[in-house]
N, C-alpha and C positions, 0 to 999 in steps of 0.2 A: 504494499499499499504506500510506503514512504516513497518507493523509487516511482511509482504511477505519479505521486503527487509532484516530485520534482521533476519529472518529465513535463508535466503539464505547466509548471512554473516557468519551465524554460522555453514555452511555447507562447507565452505573453510577449507581445511586441514593444510595449512601452517600457523602457528601463526604470523608470519612476515607480510604475505599477508593480513591475516585476520585484523590485526591492521592497516596496511596501508589503506585497504578499509574503515575501521570503521572511520579513522581520514578523509578520502575523503568525506565520506558520511555526517559527522559531520561538517566539513568545508563548504561544499556546504550548507547545511540546514542553518547552523547559518548565512553564508554570505547573503542567499536569505532573511531570515526573518529581517536582520538588514538593507537591501535594502530597503524592504517594510515597515520597521519602519520609516526609514529615508524619505522617500517619504510622508508617512503619516505625519509626523512632519513638513515637509516643507509646506505641504498642510494645516496644523493647524494653521501656524503662517502666512498664505497668501503669502508665497512665490511661485513664478512660478516653479512648480514642473519639468516640463520637461526642463525649461532652466538651473535650478540647476544640474538636472540630467546629461545633456550634458557639463556643465560647469565642473562638477567632473569628468566626464569621460575624458575630455581633460587634466586636471590636472594630472590623474593617467596615461594616456597613454604618457604624456610627459616625466615620468621616462625613457621609452624605446625609443620612438619617437624623444624626444628633445624639446627644447622650442619652436620650431617653430609651433608646433601643439596647442599651447595655444591661437595664435592670428590667428589660420588658418580660411579661408572661403572655403566652408560653414562651419557654426558651427556642422551641421548633418554630420559627417565623419564616415562611416562605419568601416574603418581601426583603426580609434581611438576608437569607441565603442568596437571592437573586441578585441583590446590589453588592453585596460583598464578593461574589463570583465576576462580575462585572467590573468591579475595582480591581480584584487581583489579576484579570487577564487584561485589563487595560494598561496597568503598570508593567506588566509582562512585556507587552507589546512596546511601549515606550523604552523600556531597558534593552529590548532586541534591537529596536531602530536607532539606538546609541551604539551598541556594541557592534552591528552588523559591518558597518564600513572598517572597523579597525580588524576585526577578528577574522574576517575574509582574506586578508593579506598575510596573516601568519601561517607559520607550519603548525601542524596538527598539535604537537608537543607545546609549543608555545602558546597556542590558543587556548588549550586546558588550563595552563598555569595561569593565563591572563583571566580566563573565565572564572576560577577559583578567587583570584583578587579581586575580580569585579563583583562577585557574590559578596565577599567580605565588605566591600565597599558600601553595597546596596544595603546590607545589614546594619553598618554604622550608620547610614543617613537614615533608614526607615526607623530604627529601634533606639537611636540615640540624638538624631537631627529632629525627626518629625515628632518624636514625643514631646517637643516644646510645643507644637500646635495640639496634639493628640496624645495627652499624657496617660490615657488609658493602656496604651500599647507596652508602658514599662512591664506589664506582667506578663509579656510575651518573651521577654529577655530570657537569653539560657543557652545551654549548649544543644539543644534539640534546633531552636531556631537558628543558630550560628551554622551548623551543620546542614540545615536545610537551605540556607542560603550559598553554601558552598555548592551543593547539589546543583542548586538552580543556576549559578554561574557557570559550572562545568557543563551542565546540558545544554546551557543557552549557547555555550562557545562551540559545541559539537553541533547544534541544530544550525547555527548561523554558517558554519562550514559547510554542512551537507545541503542547505538550501542555498547556498551561495548563488545569488540571482546573476552573476556574471561569469559563472565557470563554463567551461565548454560543455557541449552537449554530452559527453562521455561523463561529466563530473570531473574532469581532470583539473589541470592548473587554472586557475581563475584568470580571466582576461579581463583588461579593462572595460568599463563600460563604453559604448561607441555612442556619439551623438546621432540622433534620428531626424 
């Protein structure tokens, strides 16, 4: 399925649209992998996975919906889950759009290391910078969240290289974008 998606991506004629779709694909893939890794890490530390997922959804949804969602009943709110999911993937797309032009030019090993550093930088910005605006996120700080951001950065770097919108048709050496 990924190879079919990559082939379809390369058939998009507009370089700008091709880069936007590549960032979308890389962001969604990395955001999904990171969420799965976070759930696994919670399970490994014997933390109630579903409760933590709902807690983090409320924390994220509160960015848009306000603090009232933090103490809302019932805990399971479809609107909060939907808003949190949109925010999560919107941020993943933004982070992918920032990373794509840099990571696509790197060798695989360098890209993975850069992705790990990028993931740690995103952790620092999200959980130490943005907490000035959204202080309720301080509860999310910890080793699970750090590792999750490392996984996000590494998967994002891999996905940006995999979906490189300017690689040749075989997925080989990236070429420079041409002017249409």
